[in-house]
N, C-alpha and C positions, 0 to 999 in steps of 0.2 A: 458248067465249065469254069474253072478258076483261072484267073489271069494273075500271074506274078510279076510284079514290077521290080526291075533290077534296081540297084542302089543309084546307078547313073540316071536312069529314067526318073526315079523319085526325086533326085537332086534337081534335074532339069524341071520337073513339074513344080517344085517348090520355088525355084528361081523365077520361072515365068509367071507364077501366081503373084509373087512379090512385085515383079515388074508391072503387071496389069494393075495391081493396087496402087502403085506409085503413079502410073499413067492417069488413072481415074482421079486421084487426089490432086495431081498437078493442074488439072483443068480448072480447079476452083481455088488455087493458091497463088500467092505472090512469090512463095519460097520454092526452091528446088526440093525435089523428093529423092531421097537416096534409098537404094537397096543395100542393106547391110547383111553380110554373112554372119549369122549368130554362131553356128557350129556346122560341122559336116552335114550338108543336106538341109540345113534350116536357114531361111532368109526372112528378114522383116523389111518393111518400108518405114521410113521416118520422114517427117517434115522438118526441113532445116529451121524453120521458124519456131520449132519447139525448143530450140537450144540457143543460148546467146552466141556461142561459137562452138562448133563441133570439136569435142576433145580428140586428141590424136588416137585414142583407143578406137573411136568410131571411124575416123578418117582412114585408118589403116585397113578397115574391113569393108569400105565402100566398094561394091562390085558394079554398080550401075547408077546413073543419075538421070533423072527426068527434070528438065527445067520447068519452073513454075509457069502456068499458063496465063496468069493475070499480069497486067502492067498498069502502073499508075502514071505513066508518062503520056501527056496529052499534047 
C-alpha cells in the first residue's frame, strides 16, 4: 500500500521536524533557536549565536523561536 503525502502534510512535517531540532538544540544553548522558512515546504533551524546579529533577510523568514535553555545568571 502506498501512502501519498499532500504538500500541506509535507510542509507540516518539515516545519515540525525543524521545531523539534530547535527544541533539542535550545536545551544546550544560551542562544535562541530560530526556525527559518527556506522555501515553500522547507525549514531549517539556526542558533542565534552563530551570527553577530541576524540579518533582516533571515529575520523576515523566522516562523518560530525557541528560547535558549541555558542561563549564566546566578
